C-alpha positions as CSV (number, residue, x, y, z in Angstrom):
1,M,-29.6,-224.1,30.7
2,T,-31.5,-224.1,33.7
3,A,-30.8,-226.1,36.7
4,L,-32.3,-229.6,36.9
5,P,-34.4,-230.4,39.6
6,T,-32.7,-233.2,42.3
7,E,-36.1,-234.5,43.8
8,V,-36.5,-238.1,43.8
9,V,-39.4,-240.0,42.6
10,D,-39.2,-243.5,44.3
11,Y,-41.6,-246.2,42.4
12,Q,-41.8,-249.7,43.7
13,P,-44.0,-252.1,41.8
14,D,-46.1,-254.6,43.6
15,E,-45.6,-257.5,40.8
16,P,-44.3,-257.6,37.3
17,T,-47.3,-257.4,35.4
18,L,-46.6,-255.6,32.4
19,Y,-45.1,-257.2,29.2
20,T,-45.7,-254.6,26.6
21,F,-44.6,-251.2,25.3
22,G,-47.5,-249.0,24.4
23,G,-51.5,-249.2,25.3
24,V,-50.8,-248.7,28.7
25,E,-51.4,-245.7,31.2
26,P,-48.4,-244.4,33.1
27,V,-47.7,-245.6,37.0
28,A,-45.7,-242.3,37.4
29,M,-44.7,-239.1,36.3
30,I,-41.5,-237.5,36.4
31,R,-39.9,-234.1,35.3
32,P,-36.6,-233.8,33.4
33,G,-33.9,-233.9,36.0
34,Q,-35.9,-235.8,38.6
35,I,-34.3,-239.1,39.8
36,L,-36.0,-242.1,39.3
37,R,-35.8,-245.1,41.9
38,T,-37.1,-248.2,40.9
39,Y,-37.3,-252.0,40.8
40,T,-37.6,-254.5,38.0
41,E,-38.1,-258.2,38.1
42,D,-35.9,-260.6,36.1
43,C,-37.0,-262.1,33.0
44,F,-38.7,-265.1,34.8
45,G,-40.8,-262.6,36.9
46,G,-38.8,-263.9,40.2
47,S,-40.8,-267.5,39.7
48,V,-37.5,-269.4,39.0
49,L,-36.1,-270.1,42.2
50,S,-33.9,-273.2,41.7
51,V,-32.2,-275.3,39.4
52,D,-35.5,-277.4,39.5
53,D,-38.0,-274.7,38.4
54,L,-38.2,-275.3,34.8
55,P,-39.6,-271.8,33.0
56,S,-41.8,-273.5,31.1
57,K,-43.8,-274.9,34.0
58,V,-43.5,-272.1,36.5
59,C,-43.7,-269.1,34.2
60,E,-46.7,-267.7,33.1
61,A,-45.0,-265.2,30.8
62,F,-41.5,-263.7,30.0
63,N,-39.7,-260.3,30.1
64,P,-41.7,-258.2,32.4
65,V,-41.0,-254.5,32.6
66,T,-41.8,-251.9,35.2
67,G,-43.3,-248.7,34.2
68,P,-44.4,-247.0,32.0
69,F,-43.2,-243.6,33.2
70,H,-44.5,-240.3,31.6
71,V,-41.7,-237.8,31.2
72,Q,-43.1,-234.2,31.4
73,G,-43.0,-232.0,28.3
74,A,-41.8,-234.9,25.8
75,E,-43.6,-234.6,22.7
76,P,-43.4,-236.7,19.4
77,G,-40.3,-235.5,17.4
78,D,-38.2,-235.2,20.7
79,T,-35.7,-237.4,22.2
80,L,-35.5,-238.9,25.5
81,A,-32.5,-239.1,27.1
82,L,-32.0,-241.9,30.0
83,H,-28.9,-241.6,32.2
84,L,-28.3,-244.6,34.2
85,I,-26.8,-243.8,37.8
86,S,-26.6,-247.1,39.3
87,L,-27.8,-250.8,38.3
88,T,-27.7,-253.0,41.9
89,P,-28.8,-256.8,41.9
90,A,-31.4,-257.0,44.4
91,R,-30.6,-260.8,45.1
92,D,-27.7,-262.8,45.9
93,R,-28.6,-265.3,43.1
94,A,-29.2,-265.0,39.5
95,M,-30.6,-267.5,36.9
96,S,-30.1,-268.9,33.6
97,A,-31.6,-271.5,31.3
98,T,-31.7,-273.2,27.7
99,F,-35.2,-273.7,25.9
100,P,-35.9,-276.3,23.4
101,H,-37.0,-273.7,20.6
102,F,-35.0,-270.4,21.9
103,G,-31.5,-269.2,21.3
104,A,-29.2,-269.1,18.3
105,L,-28.0,-272.7,18.4
106,T,-31.3,-274.5,18.3
107,A,-34.2,-275.1,15.9
108,T,-37.4,-272.4,15.7
109,H,-40.2,-272.6,13.7
110,T,-38.4,-270.3,11.2
111,T,-35.1,-272.1,11.5
112,A,-36.4,-275.8,10.6
113,M,-34.1,-278.6,11.5
114,L,-34.3,-282.4,11.8
115,H,-32.3,-282.8,15.3
116,P,-34.6,-282.7,18.3
117,P,-35.0,-279.8,20.5
118,L,-32.8,-279.0,23.0
119,E,-33.1,-280.1,26.8
120,E,-34.8,-277.1,28.9
121,R,-32.2,-276.8,31.9
122,V,-31.8,-274.4,34.4
123,W,-28.3,-272.6,35.7
124,Q,-27.9,-271.1,39.5
125,Y,-25.5,-268.3,39.6
126,D,-24.4,-266.9,42.9
127,I,-23.8,-263.0,43.0
128,D,-21.0,-261.9,45.3
129,R,-21.1,-258.2,45.4
130,P,-18.3,-257.3,47.5
131,A,-16.2,-259.3,45.3
132,G,-17.6,-258.0,41.9
133,V,-18.5,-261.6,40.7
134,V,-20.8,-264.1,39.6
135,R,-20.2,-267.9,40.5
136,Y,-20.9,-270.0,37.3
137,R,-21.6,-273.8,38.4
138,A,-21.6,-276.3,35.4
139,R,-24.7,-278.9,36.0
140,R,-23.0,-282.0,34.9
141,S,-19.4,-281.7,36.3
142,Q,-17.5,-280.1,39.0
143,F,-16.6,-277.1,36.8
144,T,-16.6,-273.6,38.6
145,V,-15.3,-270.4,37.4
146,E,-16.1,-266.5,38.8
147,L,-17.1,-264.0,36.1
148,P,-17.0,-260.3,36.4
149,L,-20.0,-258.9,37.9
150,D,-21.4,-256.3,34.9
151,P,-25.1,-255.4,35.8
152,M,-27.0,-254.0,32.8
153,L,-30.6,-253.7,31.5
154,G,-31.6,-256.0,28.5
155,T,-34.9,-254.1,28.1
156,V,-35.5,-250.6,27.9
157,G,-37.9,-248.6,25.5
158,V,-40.8,-246.3,24.4
159,A,-44.3,-246.4,23.6
160,P,-44.2,-247.0,19.7
161,A,-45.9,-244.6,17.4
162,N,-49.5,-245.0,16.0
163,G,-51.1,-246.2,19.1
164,E,-49.0,-250.0,18.5
165,V,-48.4,-252.2,21.0
166,R,-45.4,-254.4,21.2
167,Q,-44.4,-257.4,23.2
168,S,-41.4,-256.5,25.7
169,I,-39.4,-259.3,24.4
170,V,-39.4,-257.4,20.8
171,P,-36.7,-255.3,20.0
172,D,-37.2,-252.5,17.3
173,A,-36.7,-248.5,17.0
174,H,-38.7,-247.7,19.8
175,G,-36.1,-249.8,22.2
176,G,-37.3,-252.9,24.0
177,N,-35.4,-256.1,24.4
178,L,-32.0,-254.6,22.9
179,D,-29.7,-257.0,25.3
180,V,-26.8,-254.7,24.5
181,P,-24.4,-255.2,27.3
182,E,-23.0,-251.5,27.3
183,L,-26.4,-250.8,28.6
184,R,-25.1,-250.4,32.0
185,A,-24.5,-247.8,34.8
186,G,-22.9,-244.8,33.8
187,T,-24.3,-244.6,30.1
188,T,-26.7,-242.5,28.6
189,L,-29.8,-244.2,26.4
190,Y,-31.2,-242.0,23.5
191,L,-34.8,-243.0,22.2
192,G,-37.0,-241.2,19.8
193,V,-40.1,-240.1,21.4
194,N,-43.0,-241.3,19.5
195,V,-46.2,-240.4,21.8
196,P,-46.7,-237.6,24.5
197,G,-44.9,-238.1,27.7
198,A,-42.4,-240.7,25.8
199,L,-44.0,-243.4,28.0
200,F,-40.9,-245.6,29.0
201,S,-40.5,-248.7,30.6
202,L,-37.5,-250.9,31.6
203,G,-36.7,-254.4,32.7
204,D,-34.6,-257.7,32.0
205,G,-31.9,-256.9,34.1
206,H,-28.7,-259.3,34.0
207,A,-26.0,-259.5,36.3
208,R,-23.9,-259.9,33.0
209,Q,-24.4,-261.1,29.4
210,G,-21.8,-262.2,26.5
211,H,-22.4,-260.4,23.2
212,G,-25.1,-262.1,21.4
213,E,-26.5,-263.7,24.3
214,V,-26.3,-266.8,22.6
215,C,-28.3,-269.2,24.2
216,G,-31.2,-266.5,24.8
217,V,-30.7,-265.8,28.7
218,G,-28.3,-263.8,30.1
219,V,-27.5,-264.3,34.0
220,E,-31.1,-263.2,34.8
221,C,-31.6,-261.4,38.1
222,A,-34.1,-258.7,39.8
223,M,-32.7,-255.1,39.7
224,R,-32.5,-251.8,41.8
225,V,-32.5,-249.1,39.2
226,V,-31.5,-245.4,39.8
227,L,-31.5,-242.9,36.8
228,V,-32.3,-239.6,35.5
229,A,-34.1,-238.5,32.6
230,D,-34.0,-235.5,30.5
231,V,-35.9,-234.3,27.2
232,I,-34.0,-233.2,24.0
233,R,-36.8,-230.9,22.3
234,G,-37.1,-230.9,18.6
235,V,-34.1,-233.2,18.1
236,W,-35.4,-236.8,16.7
237,T,-33.3,-239.9,17.3
238,P,-34.5,-242.9,14.6
239,W,-32.8,-245.8,16.4
240,P,-31.5,-246.4,20.1
241,R,-28.3,-244.9,20.5
242,I,-26.1,-245.0,23.8
243,E,-23.0,-242.7,24.8
244,T,-20.6,-243.7,27.3
245,N,-17.8,-241.5,28.5
246,S,-15.5,-242.7,25.6
247,R,-17.8,-243.9,22.7
248,L,-20.9,-243.6,20.7
249,L,-23.1,-246.6,19.9
250,S,-26.1,-246.9,17.1
251,I,-28.5,-250.0,17.4
252,G,-30.4,-251.5,14.8
253,A,-32.9,-254.4,15.0
254,A,-34.0,-256.8,12.2
255,R,-34.0,-260.2,11.0
256,P,-31.4,-261.5,9.3
257,L,-28.7,-260.3,11.6
258,E,-27.0,-258.5,8.5
259,D,-29.8,-256.2,8.2
260,A,-29.4,-255.4,11.9
261,Y,-25.9,-254.7,11.2
262,R,-26.7,-252.5,8.3
263,I,-29.1,-250.3,10.1
264,S,-26.8,-249.8,13.2
265,Q,-23.8,-249.0,10.7
266,L,-26.3,-246.4,8.6
267,D,-27.5,-244.7,11.8
268,L,-23.8,-244.4,13.0
269,V,-22.6,-243.2,9.9
270,H,-25.3,-240.3,9.6
271,W,-24.7,-239.5,13.5
272,V,-21.1,-239.2,12.9
273,T,-21.9,-236.7,9.7
274,D,-24.0,-234.8,11.9
275,L,-21.7,-234.3,14.7
276,T,-18.6,-233.6,12.6
277,G,-20.1,-231.9,9.0
278,L,-18.2,-234.6,7.4
279,D,-19.5,-235.5,3.8
280,V,-21.4,-238.9,3.9
281,L,-18.7,-240.9,2.3
282,D,-16.3,-239.4,4.6
283,A,-18.0,-240.5,7.5
284,Y,-18.7,-243.7,6.0
285,Q,-14.7,-244.0,5.7
286,L,-14.4,-243.0,9.0
287,V,-16.8,-245.1,10.7
288,S,-15.3,-248.2,8.4
289,Q,-11.8,-248.0,9.6
290,A,-12.5,-246.8,13.4
291,G,-15.6,-248.4,14.0
292,Q,-16.4,-251.4,15.9
293,A,-19.5,-254.0,16.3
294,A,-20.9,-256.5,18.1
295,P,-24.2,-258.4,18.3
296,G,-26.8,-257.4,21.4
297,N,-28.9,-260.7,20.9
298,V,-29.2,-263.4,18.3
299,C,-32.2,-265.1,19.6
300,D,-35.2,-262.6,19.8
301,P,-38.1,-262.2,17.2
302,L,-35.7,-259.5,15.7
303,Y,-31.8,-259.6,16.4
304,T,-29.9,-256.6,17.6
305,M,-26.4,-255.3,16.3
306,H,-24.6,-252.1,17.7
307,A,-22.3,-249.9,15.6
308,A,-19.5,-247.9,17.7
309,I,-17.0,-245.4,17.2
310,P,-14.6,-243.8,19.9
311,T,-15.4,-240.4,20.8
312,S,-11.5,-239.7,20.5
313,V,-11.6,-239.8,16.7
314,L,-14.6,-237.1,16.5
315,R,-11.9,-234.2,17.5
316,G,-14.4,-233.0,20.3
317,A,-17.7,-233.2,18.6
318,T,-20.6,-233.6,21.2
319,A,-23.4,-235.6,20.9
320,Y,-26.9,-234.0,21.8
321,G,-25.0,-230.6,23.2
322,G,-23.6,-232.5,26.0
323,V,-26.5,-234.1,27.7
324,H,-24.5,-237.3,28.7
325,R,-21.8,-235.1,30.8
326,R,-24.4,-233.0,32.1
327,L,-26.8,-235.9,33.1
328,R,-23.5,-237.4,34.7
329,Q,-22.5,-234.3,36.5
330,H,-26.2,-233.6,37.9
331,A,-26.3,-237.4,39.0
332,G,-23.3,-237.0,40.8
333,A,-24.3,-233.6,42.5
334,A,-27.6,-235.0,43.5
335,G,-25.8,-238.0,45.3
């Protein structure tokens, strides 16, 4: 493998204006191995500044993403690897909310209920980076508690196939609004490439988020992002996948939630089969007994689930020829 370049591409958007995957010209071109340093607004586009700013009143749209970025050499049928080097909240506050028709525990147009819509309410969290915490404060009492700061990106994806344009809030096989907390610094996301250059975009920074994003909103914050991209040529990835230092994760998106669960489990079984050479049913049995699962979000137009397996049970099998380890070392060497 030839040495990767260590130059830094610095792209700082003027304002959050992109709300789709596909159908947009790239804002910058990067070569595999180059470090990308960029910024993304929160899901409110920076418009919710206090608990008095109701998103329905101050936001024109939701879930802006930064990009798209063209990765040199990426072609349909390849896999794009995005290794997150660092995620740093760009402000000392973050916002969250409940919405009348959004979230897992409220009525929607497809989940019809007699009860009235939930109240729209906003919470402000203080971010204390030196202490590594976010501070929750109840709106109707004096209750407060500190929660661990755990920055993640809720939305990362590539342009869909066949010229399709998808809203940034919709997760699917191209990525999008995955809301998987494991998408944090130190992990590598794998996405199948559908168009020349991949055209990936990212956004929806969260200071932290629980599994399922039950109310529909994480601890939303603007984020400074540093990552490195690479292209795995001639290898297709059908659904988004994540590799950490100790686990492999497959992500499925669908409604109902059980179909998202099935997609993620099926992809993980096939991934384990490819990595280990096991028969499909042997891999199915191994995933059944050693696997883990959790929802990403249960609120978007499509829900997300991930299926995971510890790499320790794969007896030395290496995903994508060791790209995760190589990009981690490259990022460390680049400082």
